[in-house]
Each structure stands twice: as C-alpha cells, then as structure tokens.
N, C-alpha and C positions, 0 to 999 in steps of 0.2 A: 398742647400738644396734638390731641387727636385731629385735632383740622391738620398741622403738617402731617399726621401720618396718612391720614385721606389724601393730601398731593403726591405722598412719595407714590403711593400705591396708582394711583393714575398715570402718574408719568410712566412706572413700569410697564402698567398693563400698554399703556402706548406706543414702548419702543416693541414688545410682542407683538403687536398689531404689526409693526413695520416691515419684520421679515417676511420675505418671502420664501415661501416654499421651494426645494431642490428637485427639480428636473431630473431624476437619474439615465432620462432614455437618453441615448448617443445615436441620433440618426445618422452616421456614418460607419454603424458595425455591421457589418457582412459573417456570413457563416464562412467558419474554417474547418478544412479536416482536421481531424485529432487520431493519432498514431500514436499507442502503445503496443509496442512488441520487444518481446526477447527471445534471442534464437543462443541457444550456447550447446558446450557439447555433454549436456544432462535434458533428454529426450521430454521428460516430462515437465522441464521449467518453459517451454518450446510455446509462443504464442504470439499473434497481432489481432490487436482489437481495434476498430474503426468505428467512430462518430462523426456528428456536426456538433462544434460550438453555435450555437444560436444568439441573437439579439437579446440585450437583455428582458427585454418584457417576454420573451418565449421560453418554450422548456428549454433548460440548461443543456439537454444532450439530447440527437436523433440518432440513434445505432444504425451501421451501415451493412447491410446483408447481404448486399446484390454485388459486390466488389469480385472481381477475379484479384487471388493475390498470391504469389509465390516469391521464392528467393531464387537467385545466382548463385553458384559457388565459383568463383572466380573466374565469370563470365560465363560458364558452358554450364556443368550441371544444374538441370532446373528439381527445385521443391516444391511440390504445391501444397498449398493450405487453404483447407478445406472450412464451409463454414459451420458455426454450430448453432449457436443463436445469441442476442443478445451482441452483438458487432462481433463475437470473437471469430477467430480464424486458426484451427489448428494443423501444424503438419501432417503429409500424407504419411500412411506407414510409421507414426510419430518418429518422425525422423532427427535427426540430432548433427553438431556441427564437430566439426574435427578441428584440433590446435592445427594453428598454421596456417590453414586456410583462410579465404577472404569469401566474405557472405554481402549479396547487396537486396533488399527490399523489394517489389515490384509490385505496384498497386494501380490496378486501374478500375474505377468506378462505373457507375450504374448508367452518369451519364456521359459515358468519354474519358474523363480526366484521369490525366496516367501523370503516376506519383513514382519515385527514384529516391535510393536512398543514396547517403555515401556509401562507398565498398569498405568493409570492415573487417581486420585482423580478429580469429581468436587467438589469441593469446594462449602462453603456456598457463596453467593453473598452477594455482599456489596454494601449498595444502594445509589444514588445520592441524596443528600438534594435537592441542588438546583443548577439550570444552571444562570452565571454573564457575561457580557459582556462588553466590554470599548472599544473606539474610540483609532484607534491608526495608522499610516502610518507602510508598512511595504513591501521590495521586494516583488511583485508577478508577476505572465505569467496567462493572460487569455486566453482562446480559440481565435484565430482570430490575437493574436498579435508573432510579431516575436519573441520578445524579454523582458524578464522582467524588470521591473519598479516599484519605489516606488509607491504606492498606498493606498488610504486610506481605511479603513475599520474596523471589530472590532476582537479583541482579547475576547479570547472563555476561560471561567474558570469556576471548579466548587467548591462544597462544599462539604463532604461527612464526615464523623463517623465512625473512625478506631476501627474495635473490639479490645478490649483490653485483652492480654498476650496470645497473637499467633502471628505467625509471616505471617505477608503479603503481597504476590509481587500485584502490578497491572500492568495492560498496559489499553490505552484507543484509543478507535477509532469512529468514527464518520462516517455518513450516512448523506447526503442532497439530499433535493429533492426541485428544484427552476425552476422558469417560466422565460423564455426569449420571448423580442421583436426583430426580430432582420429585416432587410431592402433588402428583394430577390429582392425587384424592384430597386435597385439601384446597382444589380449584375452586374459586370465587367467580357467579357470573358478572359479567360488567354490563353496564350501562341503566343498572338499576338506578330508580330516581332517588329511592329514599335511601338503600344501603346495601352493600353486594349479598349475594343470596349464596348457599352454598351448591356448589351441581359440579360434584365429585366425579373426577372423570376418570373411564377404566384404564386409557393407554396413554401413555407410556412415561416410567420412570426410567431406565435405563437408556443412555445414547451414548454413541459417541460423534464427536465433532471435529472436524478440520477447520483451520484456520492460516491464512499467510500473514505475512507482513503489513504493517500500515504505516511502516517510518522508514527516513530516507536517514540511511547510516554509510557516512562515505568517511575515504581517508585515502591520504597518500607515504610513500613512502618516503619524502622531502628530507624528514630527520631523523630517519631509521634503516637508509639501504644498506643492505647486507645484514642486520642485523636481525637478533631473534625477540619477537615483540610480545612481552609478559602481560595480560591481563587487557587486552582490548576491550575496551567496555563496549558494551552492543545494547541492549535492552533488559526492561523489566517486566514480571508476570507474577501476576498477584496468588497467593497458593489457591485464597478461592476460588472458585471453578475450574481454574487450570490444575491443578496439583490436590484435588480433594479427594482424587482415589489414584490416578495414574494417568502419566502424559508422556510422552515421545515427542522429543524436540529435535529436528532437524536445522541445522546452521550450514549457512551456503555463502562459501567466500567468493566472490566477481574479481576478478582482474580483467577490468576495464581500459579502454581507450581513452585519451585524454579528453576528448570532445565530450565523451560519453561522461566522462567525472564532473566535469567545467557544468555539463546541465545540471545532473543532478546535486551539487555544491549550493548551484544558483536556484533551485527548489527549497533543499535544505534552509538556505538564508531567509527567501523571502516565506518560510511556511515560520519560521522563528519569529521573524522582525514583530514587535511589541505594539506599533502605532502610534510612540510619542512623537512628537513632534518634530525632533530634530533626527528622527530615521534616515536612514540614504532611501532615496524612492526606490519602489519595485523597478527590475530592468527587464530588458526584453530575454525570457531565455527562450535562445536559438535552438534545434534539433540538427537532425541530420536528415531532414526531408524534404523534399521538394519538387515543383509541379514540373515537369519538364517542358511544357511549352509555354509556361508563363514564371520566369523566375521569379518576377512582384509578388504572384502569390503566397500567405501568409500561411504553411501549413505548422501544426502545434502538436507537440509530441517527439518522441524519439525509438528510435529503431536501435534499441541496446543488442550489441555482441559484446560476449565473454565467454570466457573459460570459469569453471566452476567448478570447487571441491570443496565437499559436503562434509561433515560432520553430526553423527546422532548419538543422543541420550536419552536414558529413560528417569524418570522421577516420579515414582511411588509414595502416595501419603504416609508409608510404611518407613519410606528412609529420611522424611524430615524430624527435625528432631525439636518439632516444637508444636504448639497447639493450634491445630486448623479450623477455621471457623467454618461451620457445615453451607455448603452452597444453599441458597436458599432460591427454588423457581417454581410459585405454584401453580403448575400449569403441565403439559403433554412437555416430554421434553422433546417431541419433535416440530414444536413451536422455533425453539431455536436455530438461527443460521445456521444452515449445514450439515446440521446433524442425521442420524440414522439409527436405525434400532440395529443395523446388522455391525457383526463384531466385526472388526479389521482379521483380514488372514492370521497374521503374526501375531495377534495381540495377547 
C-alpha cells in the first residue's frame, strides 16, 4: 500500500513540474490617455482628470499635469480649466453648464496631441421628490478595519417622477460629510518587534470628513416612462463611523445621454462579473474622446455631460432608534483620508 502511495505522489509531482509559468507581460501594450471628466449644471461637481495608462509591468497611472484643457459651448463660448494637482483640472471661475446647451471638451497634451469629445447637450434635470432609508445589515469595511464584515446601517432610496414621452437615462451619486470621535489617547506605537507600546497622541479626536461615491449606479425609464418611481434603491452606509455622531448626505440624480449610460452600464457589468468560467468575456468600454489627428488611437474614459438634481438630508445619532456601535479608531483623526479639524460653517 505504501509503495502504491509513493508512486502516486511521484506522478503528481511530475505533473506539477511540467506546468510552465504564465507570462502576463503583453509586449504590444502601449500608453493610453485616460480621461475622467464631468460637466454639469452644478459647478461644484465639475472637473477633468487626466492620466496615462501604462504597460503591465509599469506603474498603473501617471498623471498629466501639463495639458491645456478647455470646454466650448455650442462651438463658441470657451471655458478654461486650470490644473490643480494629481492630474485634476477645474473650471475657471467655478463655471457650470446650462440646460439646453451643448458642450465639447478639448485637451492638448504637452507632447502636442489634440483630443476632443463628442458634443453633448445638458438635458433637463429630473428632480428628486424625497429620500427614504431603512435599516439593513450589509457587508462593509470602514476606516481602521482590516477586513469587511456584516454591519448594521441604512439602505437609502429615492422617489422621483420620470418625464413622460422621452427617453431618460439616470446615474446616481452621493457626497457625504460626517463627524467622528476617535481615540488618539490610546494610540499604540507601530513597528515594535516584541509588542506595541503605548504612545498617546495629544491631538486630535474630533474631525469632519468628506467622501464621495465609489459605486456605479445607473438606470433607465424603459419600464417607468412618465411614472412616479417609489423607493429606487441606491446605496448602503453603516451606522458606525458615518452616523456615529452626525452625517449630512447629498444625493445627486444625473440625467445622462444614452452614450454615457451605455458607458457606465458596461463598467457596472464588468465590475460585478464573478469570474465564473461561463461568464461573458469583458467587452471594450467605449468612451466619447478621440485624437483628432489619429482616429486609431484608443482613448480611455469618458467626458460626462449631465443635468443634476440634488436632495440633502441630515441623520444624527439621536434620530436612530437602534444602538450604534462606537467607532473605534485608535489614532489622530487627521490620519483619516479627507479629514479636517475645522468645523464646516453650516454644521
């Protein structure tokens, strides 16, 4: 019996030794301009971000900070964009768009390559009637945690009335501003070989944090044309961290072009692919940017033009009829991304 087992192991090891390593490097891969842009009737949402995708073995993105970026309206009015940092460009004088007008993005890189978007009209905004929320448990990962876990929180919904006899394509996003209370006095020194050592910090426990959406949520009125839509599901936020003290939530409803909807829908489908053997293969996600001197160049990304309606609500700890777990973050709250110790003026 042992002899048979020995030969089975030998044969298996032989198979393993015959497997060649997979070379993931693709020799034909080149750099591509990556455009992430939004221009709406809400000036605080407008920006253009430029970067370059790199070959597999290189750094994923390199930001483009030396480009000339501007928008033309109906081919005439020009709105210049000024570079900030990390490839971000913002409209001069905080300019915004107007419903019924058509806008085109123009980009000239430092190497002299010229890119344009397809002209896109800002359609009429579709207002949000109301915001709803219901208690739920969902998998979430918050600041300071190593792994995601099932946490209690609110699932948010909206009601709106779809305009009749016209095709509408929607995208929903949100911005959230919330207050946290951390424990810098319990900070433990990192990097200790034997064990963490107490190293209390004198500042800071109270901070305010701003976050924006990181999910793609889109929909159409194919089945709801001219109807009132009730409880359109949007996203989940856990009580812990977000609502441990007070949270201000701004929900944005974008009325998109069909091309922008198709782009985001393709991105959504690829992001949700489970990786099973019979899953449909990834498809090329086509944006609306092109090199005007080289139609064959692949330009990645999208310049999104849309009308946006917003609705804001405030949720505080005292409004929630459930016990909320304390937010544990044993460090200076300024270490949390996008945090500040300065209280917002309207808080």
